[in-house]
C-alpha positions in Angstrom: -39.5 -88.8 -75.1 -38.5 -86.1 -77.6 -42.1 -84.8 -77.6 -42.0 -84.8 -73.8 -38.8 -82.8 -73.6 -40.4 -80.3 -76.0 -43.6 -80.2 -73.9 -41.6 -79.7 -70.7 -39.4 -77.0 -72.2 -42.6 -75.1 -73.1 -44.2 -75.8 -69.7 -47.2 -77.2 -71.5 -49.9 -78.6 -69.2 -52.6 -79.1 -71.8 -54.9 -82.1 -72.0 -52.7 -83.8 -74.7 -49.9 -84.2 -72.0 -52.1 -86.8 -70.2 -52.1 -89.0 -73.3 -48.4 -88.4 -73.9 -47.3 -89.2 -70.4 -49.6 -92.3 -70.3 -47.9 -93.7 -73.3 -44.5 -93.1 -71.9 -45.4 -94.6 -68.6 -46.8 -97.6 -70.4 -43.3 -98.1 -71.9 -41.4 -97.3 -68.6 -43.6 -97.3 -65.5 -40.5 -96.4 -63.3 -39.8 -93.0 -65.1 -40.3 -90.7 -62.1 -39.8 -87.5 -64.1 -42.8 -88.4 -66.2 -44.9 -89.2 -63.2 -44.0 -85.9 -61.7 -44.9 -84.0 -64.8 -48.2 -85.8 -65.2 -49.2 -84.9 -61.6 -48.3 -81.2 -62.2 -50.4 -81.3 -65.4 -53.4 -82.8 -63.6 -53.1 -80.1 -60.9 -52.8 -77.4 -63.6 -55.9 -78.6 -65.4 -57.8 -78.9 -62.1 -56.8 -75.4 -61.0 -58.0 -74.1 -64.4 -61.3 -75.9 -64.0 -60.7 -78.1 -67.1 -60.3 -81.5 -65.5 -63.5 -83.5 -65.9 -64.9 -81.2 -68.6 -66.0 -82.2 -72.1 -62.7 -80.9 -73.3 -60.9 -83.1 -70.9 -62.8 -86.3 -70.4 -60.6 -87.3 -67.4 -61.2 -87.1 -63.7 -59.3 -87.7 -60.5 -61.4 -90.9 -60.0 -60.4 -92.1 -63.5 -56.8 -91.3 -62.7 -56.9 -93.5 -59.6 -58.5 -96.3 -61.5 -55.8 -96.0 -64.2 -53.0 -96.0 -61.6 -54.5 -99.2 -60.1 -54.5 -100.9 -63.4 -50.8 -100.2 -63.8 -50.1 -101.3 -60.2 -51.6 -104.8 -61.0 -49.0 -105.3 -63.6 -46.1 -103.6 -61.9 -46.4 -104.6 -58.2 -43.0 -103.4 -57.1 -43.1 -100.0 -58.7 -42.7 -97.2 -56.1 -43.6 -94.3 -58.4 -47.2 -95.6 -58.7 -47.8 -95.3 -55.0 -46.1 -91.9 -54.6 -48.4 -90.6 -57.4 -51.4 -92.1 -55.7 -50.4 -90.5 -52.4 -50.1 -87.1 -54.0 -53.6 -87.4 -55.5 -55.3 -88.7 -52.4 -53.6 -86.1 -50.2 -54.8 -83.4 -52.7 -58.4 -84.7 -52.7 -58.3 -85.2 -48.9 -60.5 -88.2 -49.4 -59.6 -91.8 -48.7 -62.8 -93.4 -50.0 -62.0 -96.8 -51.6 -58.3 -96.6 -50.9 -58.2 -99.4 -48.3 -60.0 -101.7 -50.7 -57.5 -100.9 -53.4 -54.5 -101.7 -51.2 -56.2 -105.0 -50.1 -56.5 -105.9 -53.8 -52.7 -105.5 -54.0 -52.1 -107.5 -50.8 -54.0 -110.4 -52.5 -51.3 -110.4 -55.1 -48.4 -109.9 -52.7 -49.1 -109.7 -49.0 -45.6 -108.4 -48.2 -45.4 -105.6 -50.9 -43.3 -103.0 -49.1 -44.6 -100.1 -51.2 -48.2 -100.9 -50.6 -47.7 -101.3 -46.9 -45.9 -97.9 -46.8 -48.8 -96.3 -48.6 -51.3 -98.0 -46.3 -49.5 -96.7 -43.2 -49.5 -93.2 -44.7 -53.2 -93.6 -45.4 -53.9 -94.5 -41.8 -51.9 -91.6 -40.4 -53.2 -89.1 -42.9 -56.9 -89.9 -42.3 -56.6 -91.1 -38.7 -57.8 -94.6 -39.6 -56.6 -96.2 -36.3 -59.9 -98.1 -36.1 -61.3 -101.6 -35.7 -61.4 -102.1 -39.5 -57.6 -101.6 -39.7 -57.0 -103.9 -36.7 -59.2 -106.5 -38.3 -57.1 -106.4 -41.5 -54.0 -107.3 -39.6 -55.8 -110.1 -37.7 -57.1 -111.5 -41.1 -53.7 -111.3 -42.8 -51.8 -112.9 -39.9 -54.4 -115.6 -39.9 -53.5 -116.3 -43.5 -49.7 -116.0 -43.0 -48.6 -115.8 -39.4 -45.0 -115.1 -40.6 -46.0 -111.9 -42.4 -43.7 -109.5 -40.6 -45.2 -106.6 -42.6 -48.6 -107.3 -41.0 -47.0 -107.6 -37.6 -45.4 -104.2 -38.1 -48.6 -102.6 -39.2 -50.5 -104.1 -36.3 -48.2 -102.4 -33.9 -48.5 -99.1 -35.8 -52.3 -99.3 -35.7 -52.5 -100.2 -32.0 -50.0 -97.7 -30.7 -49.5 -95.2 -33.5 -52.1 -92.7 -32.4 -50.8 -92.4 -28.9 -49.2 -89.1 -28.0 -45.5 -89.3 -27.1 -45.0 -90.6 -23.6 -48.6 -91.7 -23.1 -49.0 -95.2 -21.7 -51.5 -97.4 -23.6 -54.5 -98.8 -21.7 -53.8 -102.0 -19.7 -56.5 -103.9 -21.5 -55.0 -103.1 -24.8 -51.5 -104.2 -23.7 -53.0 -107.5 -22.3 -54.9 -108.1 -25.5 -51.9 -107.7 -27.6 -49.7 -109.9 -25.4 -52.3 -112.7 -25.6 -52.5 -112.2 -29.4 -48.7 -112.6 -29.7 -48.7 -115.6 -27.3 -51.2 -117.5 -29.4 -49.1 -116.8 -32.5 -46.0 -118.1 -30.7 -47.7 -121.2 -29.6 -48.5 -122.0 -33.3 -45.0 -121.1 -34.5 -42.4 -121.0 -31.7 -39.5 -120.4 -34.0 -41.2 -117.5 -35.8 -39.2 -114.3 -34.9 -42.1 -111.9 -35.7 -44.4 -112.5 -32.7 -41.4 -112.6 -30.3 -40.3 -109.2 -31.5 -43.9 -108.0 -31.3 -44.5 -109.2 -27.7 -41.2 -107.6 -26.5 -42.2 -104.3 -28.2 -45.7 -104.4 -26.6 -44.1 -105.0 -23.1 -41.8 -102.0 -23.6 -44.8 -99.9 -24.7 -46.9 -100.9 -21.8 -44.0 -100.7 -19.3 -44.4 -104.3 -18.4 -41.4 -106.3 -17.1 -39.9 -108.9 -19.3 -39.9 -111.3 -16.3 -43.7 -111.7 -16.8 -42.8 -114.0 -19.7 -40.6 -116.4 -17.8 -43.0 -119.3 -17.4 -44.3 -118.8 -20.9 -40.8 -118.9 -22.4 -39.8 -121.9 -20.3 -42.6 -123.9 -22.0 -40.6 -123.7 -25.3 -37.0 -123.6 -24.0 -36.4 -125.3 -20.7 -32.7 -124.6 -20.1 -32.3 -127.7 -18.0 -33.6 -129.9 -20.8 -31.9 -128.9 -24.1 -33.5 -131.8 -26.0 -36.9 -130.2 -25.3 -36.0 -126.7 -26.6 -38.3 -125.6 -29.4 -37.4 -121.9 -29.8 -34.1 -120.0 -30.0 -36.1 -116.8 -29.5 -37.5 -118.0 -26.2 -33.9 -118.8 -25.1 -32.9 -115.3 -26.0 -35.6 -113.8 -23.9 -34.9 -116.2 -21.0 -31.2 -115.2 -21.0 -32.3 -111.6 -20.4 -34.8 -112.6 -17.7 -32.3 -114.7 -15.9 -29.7 -112.0 -16.1 -32.1 -109.4 -14.7 -33.0 -111.8 -11.9 -29.3 -112.3 -11.1 -29.3 -115.9 -12.1 -26.0 -115.8 -14.0 -25.7 -119.6 -14.3 -29.0 -120.0 -16.2 -28.4 -116.9 -18.3 -24.9 -118.2 -19.2 -26.4 -121.6 -20.1 -29.1 -120.1 -22.3 -26.6 -118.0 -24.2 -24.1 -120.9 -24.6 -26.9 -123.1 -26.0 -27.7 -120.5 -28.5 -24.0 -120.2 -29.5 -23.3 -123.8 -29.7 -26.5 -125.5 -30.9 -29.5 -123.4 -31.6 -28.1 -120.4 -33.4 -24.4 -121.0 -34.2 -24.5 -118.6 -37.2 -24.4 -115.8 -34.6 -22.2 -117.6 -32.1 -19.9 -114.5 -31.7 -22.9 -112.4 -30.8 -24.2 -114.8 -28.2 -20.7 -115.2 -26.7 -20.4 -111.4 -26.6 -23.7 -111.3 -24.7 -22.4 -114.0 -22.4 -19.4 -111.8 -21.5 -21.8 -108.9 -20.8 -23.8 -110.8 -18.2 -24.3 -108.8 -15.0 -23.1 -105.6 -16.6 -26.7 -104.2 -17.0 -25.7 -103.1 -20.5 -28.6 -102.6 -22.9 -29.2 -105.7 -24.9 -28.4 -105.2 -28.6 -30.6 -107.3 -30.9 -28.9 -110.1 -32.9 -30.7 -108.7 -36.0 -29.7 -105.1 -35.5 
């Protein structure tokens, strides 16, 4: 670190800085100041035409491979992915990057930093394609409760739409059916319920279209057959919109007293709001 302070004071971006910063990062991979100085050094060498020469046997490709080797051992490190993003943005080339993130997903399918990087990658290079959609289908097939994969799927399906543009009806229908199949497998999994409601809003489809589907999991008239508190929540909104206060009240009271008593105050607040047409605030907000 004393050497690094001297190097930084002299604004030295010579090849030896790469070895020095690599050694410090090996000791402390979260040292963001060192990562920042390393990137500036790489850029300086590149600008000077020295990167990748005999004098400096280091290339951008080798740097990305080196970063990947560190990521395997320090999965939750944010600085690694920021550094990678700076490099890929500079190179304007995403070749191989999706495969690198998928290697990390195999180690931890809910790694927040990798998902953040993957979303940036999709937006930066307009990768709103079938390959990206297939990734979410595959990962949800492996773990249907992977809320990160659900979030990414919504981003891939709707993220490229200009503000205010309604998605194609067939896309909305496809995503509704996809979520329904997931719900049928895990009725108490909150992720597909959140997803299907978001898809309906995006497609400007009424919540009432889910009534018969929700009643399969949560018949208000038969509490012993209720399999999903999330279906009850949706039904309470549907019944309220339809003006059926008795059923809406029953659904909310069942949530408060039996199926989600941890949030009983919230559900009873919702019960007091019935008929007011106030926007529904999520219990997880």
